[in-house]
Backbone as JSON Lines, residues from 0, in Angstrom:
{"i":0,"aa":"X","n":[12.41,8.5,28.0],"ca":[11.25,7.77,27.52],"c":[10.31,8.69,26.76]}
{"i":1,"aa":"X","n":[10.16,9.9,27.2],"ca":[9.24,10.82,26.53],"c":[9.68,11.09,25.1]}
{"i":2,"aa":"X","n":[10.97,11.13,24.87],"ca":[11.45,11.39,23.52],"c":[11.04,10.27,22.57]}
{"i":3,"aa":"X","n":[11.07,9.02,23.05],"ca":[10.68,7.89,22.21],"c":[9.2,7.96,21.87]}
{"i":4,"aa":"X","n":[8.37,8.32,22.84],"ca":[6.93,8.4,22.61],"c":[6.63,9.51,21.61]}
{"i":5,"aa":"X","n":[7.25,10.65,21.76],"ca":[7.02,11.77,20.86],"c":[7.48,11.39,19.45]}
{"i":6,"aa":"X","n":[8.63,10.74,19.35],"ca":[9.14,10.34,18.04],"c":[8.2,9.33,17.38]}
{"i":7,"aa":"X","n":[7.61,8.43,18.15],"ca":[6.68,7.45,17.6],"c":[5.4,8.12,17.12]}
{"i":8,"aa":"X","n":[4.93,9.11,17.85],"ca":[3.69,9.78,17.48],"c":[3.84,10.6,16.2]}
{"i":9,"aa":"X","n":[5.04,11.03,15.88],"ca":[5.25,11.85,14.69],"c":[5.19,11.03,13.4]}
{"i":10,"aa":"X","n":[5.34,9.71,13.48],"ca":[5.39,8.89,12.26],"c":[4.02,8.69,11.65]}
{"i":11,"aa":"X","n":[2.95,8.98,12.35],"ca":[1.6,8.79,11.83],"c":[0.95,7.54,12.37]}
{"i":12,"aa":"X","n":[1.75,6.58,12.8],"ca":[1.2,5.35,13.38],"c":[0.79,5.58,14.84]}
{"i":13,"aa":"X","n":[1.22,6.67,15.43],"ca":[0.91,6.98,16.81],"c":[-0.57,7.26,17.04]}
{"i":14,"aa":"X","n":[-1.3,7.58,15.99],"ca":[-2.73,7.83,16.13],"c":[-3.5,6.56,16.44]}
{"i":15,"aa":"X","n":[-2.87,5.41,16.27],"ca":[-3.51,4.13,16.56],"c":[-3.39,3.78,18.04]}
{"i":16,"aa":"X","n":[-2.63,4.57,18.81],"ca":[-2.38,4.26,20.21],"c":[-2.89,5.39,21.11]}
{"i":17,"aa":"X","n":[-3.26,5.01,22.33],"ca":[-3.77,5.97,23.3],"c":[-3.14,5.67,24.66]}
{"i":18,"aa":"X","n":[-2.8,6.7,25.41],"ca":[-2.3,6.52,26.76],"c":[-3.51,6.4,27.68]}
{"i":19,"aa":"X","n":[-3.6,5.27,28.38],"ca":[-4.75,4.99,29.24],"c":[-4.26,4.95,30.69]}
{"i":20,"aa":"X","n":[-4.97,5.64,31.57],"ca":[-4.64,5.66,33.0],"c":[-5.81,5.06,33.76]}
{"i":21,"aa":"X","n":[-5.51,4.06,34.6],"ca":[-6.55,3.36,35.36],"c":[-6.22,3.48,36.85]}
{"i":22,"aa":"X","n":[-7.23,3.81,37.65],"ca":[-7.04,3.93,39.08],"c":[-7.39,2.59,39.72]}
{"i":23,"aa":"X","n":[-6.48,2.06,40.55],"ca":[-6.66,0.76,41.18],"c":[-6.57,0.94,42.69]}
{"i":24,"aa":"X","n":[-7.52,0.34,43.42],"ca":[-7.53,0.43,44.88],"c":[-6.85,-0.81,45.46]}
{"i":25,"aa":"X","n":[-5.91,-0.6,46.37],"ca":[-5.19,-1.69,47.02],"c":[-6.1,-2.38,48.03]}
{"i":26,"aa":"X","n":[-6.23,-3.7,47.97],"ca":[-7.1,-4.41,48.92],"c":[-6.56,-4.38,50.36]}
{"i":27,"aa":"X","n":[-5.23,-4.28,50.53],"ca":[-4.63,-4.29,51.87],"c":[-4.75,-2.95,52.57]}
{"i":28,"aa":"X","n":[-4.33,-1.88,51.91],"ca":[-4.27,-0.58,52.57],"c":[-5.44,0.33,52.23]}
{"i":29,"aa":"X","n":[-6.11,0.06,51.12],"ca":[-7.21,0.92,50.7],"c":[-6.74,2.15,49.94]}
{"i":30,"aa":"X","n":[-5.43,2.26,49.75],"ca":[-4.88,3.4,49.02],"c":[-5.05,3.18,47.52]}
{"i":31,"aa":"X","n":[-5.11,4.27,46.78],"ca":[-5.26,4.19,45.34],"c":[-3.91,4.33,44.65]}
{"i":32,"aa":"X","n":[-3.74,3.58,43.59],"ca":[-2.54,3.67,42.76],"c":[-3.0,3.82,41.31]}
{"i":33,"aa":"X","n":[-2.15,4.4,40.51],"ca":[-2.49,4.61,39.11],"c":[-1.62,3.73,38.23]}
{"i":34,"aa":"X","n":[-2.25,3.05,37.28],"ca":[-1.55,2.22,36.31],"c":[-1.75,2.85,34.94]}
{"i":35,"aa":"X","n":[-0.67,3.15,34.27],"ca":[-0.81,3.78,32.96],"c":[-0.01,3.0,31.93]}
{"i":36,"aa":"X","n":[-0.58,2.91,30.76],"ca":[0.04,2.2,29.64],"c":[-0.35,2.88,28.34]}
{"i":37,"aa":"X","n":[0.45,2.65,27.33],"ca":[0.09,3.09,25.99],"c":[-0.46,1.86,25.28]}
{"i":38,"aa":"X","n":[-1.74,1.92,24.91],"ca":[-2.48,0.77,24.41],"c":[-3.01,1.07,23.01]}
{"i":39,"aa":"X","n":[-3.07,0.05,22.19],"ca":[-3.67,0.2,20.86],"c":[-5.16,0.5,21.03]}
{"i":40,"aa":"X","n":[-5.72,1.31,20.17],"ca":[-7.12,1.74,20.3],"c":[-8.1,0.57,20.33]}
{"i":41,"aa":"X","n":[-7.77,-0.55,19.7],"ca":[-8.66,-1.7,19.7],"c":[-8.69,-2.42,21.05]}
{"i":42,"aa":"X","n":[-7.7,-2.18,21.9],"ca":[-7.57,-2.92,23.16],"c":[-7.82,-2.08,24.4]}
{"i":43,"aa":"X","n":[-8.39,-0.91,24.24],"ca":[-8.65,-0.03,25.39],"c":[-9.66,-0.66,26.36]}
{"i":44,"aa":"X","n":[-10.73,-1.2,25.84],"ca":[-11.76,-1.81,26.69],"c":[-11.19,-3.0,27.45]}
{"i":45,"aa":"X","n":[-10.34,-3.79,26.81],"ca":[-9.72,-4.94,27.49],"c":[-8.83,-4.48,28.63]}
{"i":46,"aa":"X","n":[-8.1,-3.39,28.42],"ca":[-7.21,-2.87,29.47],"c":[-8.03,-2.39,30.66]}
{"i":47,"aa":"X","n":[-9.14,-1.71,30.41],"ca":[-9.94,-1.18,31.51],"c":[-10.68,-2.28,32.26]}
{"i":48,"aa":"X","n":[-10.99,-3.39,31.61],"ca":[-11.67,-4.51,32.28],"c":[-10.72,-5.31,33.14]}
{"i":49,"aa":"X","n":[-9.43,-5.38,32.76],"ca":[-8.46,-6.18,33.49],"c":[-8.1,-5.53,34.82]}
{"i":50,"aa":"X","n":[-7.56,-6.33,35.72],"ca":[-7.13,-5.81,37.03],"c":[-5.7,-5.47,37.05]}
């Protein structure tokens, strides 16, 4: 998977995307989990607002 991401970033269109990591707390156990996605720069705020 890393090879695909690196290859995409080299084309110049990769600057439009950002890897976003969000920490989410589990309601049952109270443990934290991390959700990460590669999101278009225009949709970063939407990703962080969503659960």
